[in-house]
N, CA, C and O of each residue as an XYZ file, in Angstrom:
380
protein
N    -184.042    119.695   -183.253
C    -182.850    119.105   -183.835
C    -182.668    119.746   -185.198
O    -183.589    119.768   -186.015
N    -181.476    120.265   -185.436
C    -181.154    120.879   -186.708
C    -180.783    119.844   -187.757
O    -180.653    118.657   -187.458
N    -180.615    120.308   -188.987
C    -180.292    119.400   -190.081
C    -178.915    118.767   -189.881
O    -178.725    117.591   -190.194
N    -177.966    119.526   -189.369
C    -176.631    118.968   -189.130
C    -176.674    117.889   -188.056
O    -176.027    116.850   -188.189
N    -177.427    118.131   -187.006
C    -177.568    117.127   -185.948
C    -178.236    115.864   -186.478
O    -177.861    114.754   -186.104
N    -179.218    116.035   -187.343
C    -179.907    114.876   -187.914
C    -178.969    114.058   -188.800
O    -179.003    112.827   -188.769
N    -178.141    114.729   -189.580
C    -177.191    114.035   -190.452
C    -176.139    113.296   -189.626
O    -175.806    112.147   -189.917
N    -175.624    113.959   -188.603
C    -174.627    113.320   -187.737
C    -175.240    112.122   -187.015
O    -174.609    111.070   -186.913
N    -176.455    112.275   -186.520
C    -177.135    111.159   -185.857
C    -177.331    109.994   -186.820
O    -177.133    108.840   -186.441
N    -177.717    110.283   -188.058
C    -177.904    109.215   -189.042
C    -176.582    108.520   -189.340
O    -176.541    107.295   -189.447
N    -175.491    109.292   -189.475
C    -174.184    108.693   -189.756
C    -173.743    107.779   -188.618
O    -173.221    106.692   -188.866
N    -173.942    108.200   -187.400
C    -173.563    107.379   -186.245
C    -174.394    106.099   -186.210
O    -173.856    105.011   -186.004
N    -175.701    106.228   -186.411
C    -176.580    105.059   -186.406
C    -176.211    104.127   -187.554
O    -176.163    102.910   -187.374
N    -175.949    104.694   -188.744
C    -175.630    103.872   -189.912
C    -174.383    103.031   -189.665
O    -174.379    101.830   -189.938
N    -173.321    103.657   -189.147
C    -172.093    102.901   -188.914
C    -172.247    101.885   -187.794
O    -171.658    100.807   -187.868
N    -173.018    102.192   -186.764
C    -173.248    101.202   -185.705
C    -173.980     99.982   -186.254
O    -173.632     98.845   -185.935
N    -174.995    100.224   -187.081
C    -175.731     99.112   -187.683
C    -174.833     98.358   -188.661
O    -174.889     97.130   -188.729
N    -174.013     99.075   -189.412
C    -173.118     98.445   -190.386
C    -172.151     97.484   -189.705
O    -171.913     96.385   -190.206
N    -171.596     97.887   -188.575
C    -170.671     97.010   -187.862
C    -171.387     95.793   -187.272
O    -170.753     94.766   -187.029
N    -172.684     95.895   -187.040
C    -173.452     94.737   -186.590
C    -173.758     93.812   -187.761
O    -173.724     92.590   -187.611
N    -174.056     94.382   -188.923
C    -174.451     93.593   -190.094
C    -173.256     92.922   -190.771
O    -173.412     91.853   -191.360
N    -172.082     93.517   -190.702
C    -170.912     92.983   -191.413
C    -170.646     91.492   -191.168
O    -170.456     90.764   -192.142
N    -170.624     91.006   -189.949
C    -170.293     89.586   -189.772
C    -171.447     88.612   -190.031
O    -171.237     87.401   -189.964
N    -172.646     89.096   -190.322
C    -173.773     88.198   -190.548
C    -173.601     87.445   -191.865
O    -173.259     88.036   -192.889
N    -173.841     86.139   -191.824
C    -173.731     85.257   -192.997
C    -172.387     85.402   -193.701
O    -172.319     85.398   -194.930
N    -171.339     85.528   -192.935
C    -169.989     85.682   -193.468
C    -169.375     84.315   -193.727
O    -169.366     83.453   -192.848
N    -168.866     84.122   -194.926
C    -168.148     82.898   -195.268
C    -166.670     83.261   -195.378
O    -166.287     84.095   -196.198
N    -165.852     82.634   -194.554
C    -164.425     82.940   -194.575
C    -163.732     82.162   -195.691
O    -164.279     81.200   -196.229
N    -162.530     82.595   -196.022
C    -161.756     81.893   -197.039
C    -161.406     80.485   -196.573
O    -161.335     79.560   -197.382
N    -161.190     80.325   -195.277
C    -160.896     79.007   -194.726
C    -162.079     78.062   -194.867
O    -161.903     76.884   -195.180
N    -163.294     78.577   -194.634
C    -164.495     77.754   -194.786
C    -164.744     77.411   -196.253
O    -165.206     76.314   -196.567
N    -164.436     78.354   -197.154
C    -164.642     78.131   -198.582
C    -163.569     77.221   -199.169
O    -163.766     76.628   -200.229
N    -162.432     77.110   -198.478
C    -161.344     76.244   -198.944
C    -160.428     76.887   -199.971
O    -159.615     76.200   -200.589
N    -160.548     78.189   -200.159
C    -159.709     78.902   -201.126
C    -159.055     80.098   -200.446
O    -159.548     81.221   -200.551
N    -157.949     79.860   -199.751
C    -157.242     80.927   -199.053
C    -156.267     81.578   -200.028
O    -155.389     80.917   -200.583
N    -156.436     82.889   -200.226
C    -155.546     83.648   -201.109
C    -154.214     83.810   -200.400
O    -154.189     84.190   -199.229
N    -153.101     83.531   -201.079
C    -151.796     83.683   -200.438
C    -151.586     85.115   -199.924
O    -151.858     86.090   -200.625
N    -151.102     85.213   -198.698
C    -150.850     86.517   -198.073
C    -152.002     87.026   -197.242
O    -151.899     88.096   -196.641
N    -153.117     86.277   -197.190
C    -154.248     86.688   -196.363
C    -154.511     85.628   -195.304
O    -154.040     84.496   -195.405
N    -155.267     86.014   -194.296
C    -155.641     85.074   -193.241
C    -156.777     84.189   -193.728
O    -157.545     84.567   -194.613
N    -156.867     83.034   -193.150
C    -157.961     82.122   -193.493
C    -159.302     82.674   -193.021
O    -160.351     82.266   -193.520
N    -159.275     83.599   -192.064
C    -160.520     84.179   -191.552
C    -160.997     85.383   -192.367
O    -162.023     85.979   -192.038
N    -160.277     85.744   -193.412
C    -160.707     86.848   -194.270
C    -161.954     86.423   -195.045
O    -162.091     85.253   -195.402
N    -162.861     87.363   -195.305
C    -164.089     86.987   -196.008
C    -163.821     86.535   -197.437
O    -163.003     87.125   -198.143
N    -164.518     85.485   -197.855
C    -164.381     84.997   -199.218
C    -165.194     85.882   -200.165
O    -164.715     86.244   -201.239
N    -166.408     86.227   -199.775
C    -167.282     87.104   -200.561
C    -167.998     88.034   -199.590
O    -169.023     87.652   -199.027
N    -167.483     89.253   -199.378
C    -168.042     90.112   -198.336
C    -169.456     90.631   -198.621
O    -170.161     90.989   -197.678
N    -169.897     90.685   -199.879
C    -171.225     91.171   -200.255
C    -171.520     92.545   -199.653
O    -172.551     92.738   -199.009
N    -170.613     93.491   -199.864
C    -170.729     94.802   -199.232
C    -171.919     95.614   -199.737
O    -172.542     96.333   -198.956
N    -172.248     95.514   -201.021
C    -173.402     96.269   -201.531
C    -174.696     95.806   -200.869
O    -175.523     96.624   -200.465
N    -174.862     94.507   -200.762
C    -176.060     93.959   -200.132
C    -176.129     94.366   -198.662
O    -177.191     94.741   -198.164
N    -175.003     94.290   -197.981
C    -174.974     94.643   -196.559
C    -175.166     96.144   -196.360
O    -175.745     96.560   -195.357
N    -174.690     96.965   -197.300
C    -174.902     98.410   -197.210
C    -176.378     98.747   -197.398
O    -176.895     99.647   -196.737
N    -177.061     98.035   -198.292
C    -178.500     98.257   -198.490
C    -179.291     97.855   -197.245
O    -180.184     98.581   -196.807
N    -178.960     96.712   -196.688
C    -179.638     96.259   -195.466
C    -179.381     97.245   -194.337
O    -180.290     97.591   -193.582
N    -178.135     97.692   -194.227
C    -177.768     98.657   -193.191
C    -178.558     99.941   -193.341
O    -179.047    100.488   -192.353
N    -178.687    100.428   -194.560
C    -179.408    101.678   -194.788
C    -180.870    101.543   -194.402
O    -181.427    102.442   -193.772
N    -181.499    100.439   -194.769
C    -182.905    100.248   -194.415
C    -183.107    100.181   -192.902
O    -184.018    100.811   -192.363
N    -182.263     99.422   -192.227
C    -182.385     99.309   -190.762
C    -182.040    100.636   -190.092
O    -182.700    101.036   -189.133
N    -181.009    101.321   -190.591
C    -180.584    102.590   -189.989
C    -181.656    103.665   -190.135
O    -181.830    104.481   -189.230
N    -182.371    103.682   -191.244
C    -183.446    104.667   -191.418
C    -184.533    104.447   -190.373
O    -185.050    105.409   -189.805
N    -184.879    103.200   -190.119
C    -185.913    102.901   -189.117
C    -185.435    103.294   -187.719
O    -186.161    103.948   -186.970
N    -184.210    102.890   -187.373
C    -183.668    103.213   -186.045
C    -183.525    104.718   -185.887
O    -183.847    105.267   -184.833
N    -183.039    105.396   -186.941
C    -182.873    106.851   -186.893
C    -184.227    107.542   -186.723
O    -184.340    108.504   -185.963
N    -185.248    107.059   -187.420
C    -186.570    107.670   -187.315
C    -187.122    107.549   -185.896
O    -187.742    108.482   -185.388
N    -186.900    106.412   -185.264
C    -187.363    106.234   -183.882
C    -186.620    107.190   -182.946
O    -187.240    107.864   -182.123
N    -185.295    107.245   -183.072
C    -184.500    108.117   -182.198
C    -184.844    109.580   -182.448
O    -185.018    110.347   -181.501
N    -184.942    109.971   -183.714
C    -185.279    111.366   -184.039
C    -186.678    111.707   -183.539
O    -186.912    112.818   -183.065
N    -187.608    110.764   -183.640
C    -188.951    111.004   -183.123
C    -188.973    111.228   -181.624
O    -189.686    112.100   -181.127
N    -188.195    110.443   -180.911
C    -188.109    110.613   -179.452
C    -187.497    111.965   -179.110
O    -187.966    112.653   -178.203
N    -186.449    112.346   -179.839
C    -185.788    113.633   -179.571
C    -186.722    114.789   -179.888
O    -186.851    115.719   -179.092
N    -187.376    114.741   -181.045
C    -188.243    115.851   -181.468
C    -189.520    115.943   -180.637
O    -190.067    117.032   -180.468
N    -189.994    114.829   -180.122
C    -191.209    114.860   -179.309
C    -190.959    115.455   -177.925
O    -191.888    115.914   -177.262
N    -189.706    115.444   -177.500
C    -189.386    115.962   -176.177
C    -189.596    114.948   -175.073
O    -189.526    115.293   -173.893
N    -189.852    113.709   -175.436
C    -190.072    112.659   -174.445
C    -188.828    112.460   -173.588
O    -188.934    112.277   -172.376
N    -187.647    112.496   -174.209
C    -186.370    112.466   -173.497
C    -185.594    113.702   -173.934
O    -185.435    113.950   -175.130
N    -185.117    114.467   -172.981
C    -184.359    115.681   -173.291
C    -182.925    115.526   -172.801
O    -182.580    114.547   -172.141
N    -182.103    116.508   -173.135
C    -180.714    116.509   -172.678
C    -180.665    116.611   -171.159
O    -179.792    116.020   -170.525
N    -181.585    117.346   -170.582
C    -181.620    117.471   -169.114
C    -181.906    116.133   -168.437
O    -181.442    115.890   -167.323
N    -182.659    115.275   -169.098
C    -182.912    113.940   -168.541
C    -181.653    113.091   -168.547
O    -181.490    112.218   -167.694
N    -180.770    113.333   -169.490
C    -179.547    112.547   -169.616
C    -178.362    113.160   -168.877
O    -177.297    112.548   -168.802
N    -178.533    114.336   -168.342
C    -177.428    115.042   -167.697
C    -177.333    114.624   -166.229
O    -177.565    115.437   -165.335
N    -176.995    113.369   -165.982
C    -176.937    112.847   -164.616
C    -175.715    113.348   -163.858
O    -175.751    113.428   -162.630
N    -174.622    113.690   -164.563
C    -173.419    114.150   -163.875
C    -173.663    115.499   -163.214
O    -173.184    115.751   -162.108
N    -174.406    116.361   -163.889
C    -174.681    117.682   -163.347
C    -175.563    117.590   -162.106
O    -175.453    118.432   -161.215
N    -176.420    116.604   -162.028
C    -177.282    116.429   -160.869
C    -176.491    115.982   -159.633
O    -176.889    116.253   -158.500
N    -175.376    115.300   -159.865
C    -174.588    114.787   -158.752
C    -173.652    115.839   -158.170
O    -173.210    115.715   -157.028
N    -173.350    116.874   -158.949
C    -172.419    117.901   -158.509
C    -173.167    118.945   -157.692
O    -174.121    119.541   -158.192
N    -172.758    119.181   -156.444
C    -173.441    120.218   -155.653
C    -173.109    121.606   -156.182
O    -171.963    121.886   -156.535
N    -174.094    122.452   -156.233
C    -173.897    123.820   -156.698
C    -174.006    124.769   -155.505
O    -174.636    124.456   -154.495
N    -173.378    125.928   -155.648
C    -173.398    126.906   -154.570
C    -174.806    127.433   -154.343
O    -175.212    127.646   -153.200
N    -175.566    127.649   -155.438
C    -176.912    128.187   -155.281
C    -177.885    127.154   -154.726
O    -178.920    127.522   -154.171
N    -177.571    125.865   -154.867
C    -178.433    124.829   -154.321
C    -178.181    124.613   -152.840
O    -179.035    124.049   -152.154
N    -177.028    125.045   -152.320
C    -176.669    124.836   -150.929
C    -177.461    125.736   -149.994
O    -177.577    125.443   -148.804
N    -178.013    126.840   -150.525
C    -178.751    127.784   -149.673
C    -180.032    127.257   -149.181
O    -180.747    127.949   -148.457
C-alpha cells in the first residue's frame, strides 16, 4: 500500500467514524427548550464538534491501523475480494 492509498483509506475511515459519532449524546434545540428562530427544533443545541473530531480521530486511527495491517500482511488481497471476476467465464478457462 502506497502513501496515497494509506491517506485515502484514513480519510474514508475518518469520515465513516465521524458520521457514526456525530449523533452520539446530541442535545437538540427542542430538548434544550431554546429553538433559534429559522431553525428546526431537531437542530443541535451544542454540537461539540471539536470533542467529536478528537474522538473520531482516535477511533479512526485504531480502525485504520487494523485495516492497514490486514492489507499489508496479505491476509486478504484484492484477488480475494474480486468475486465478480470469478463468476464471469473466460475463454481460456473454457478449454
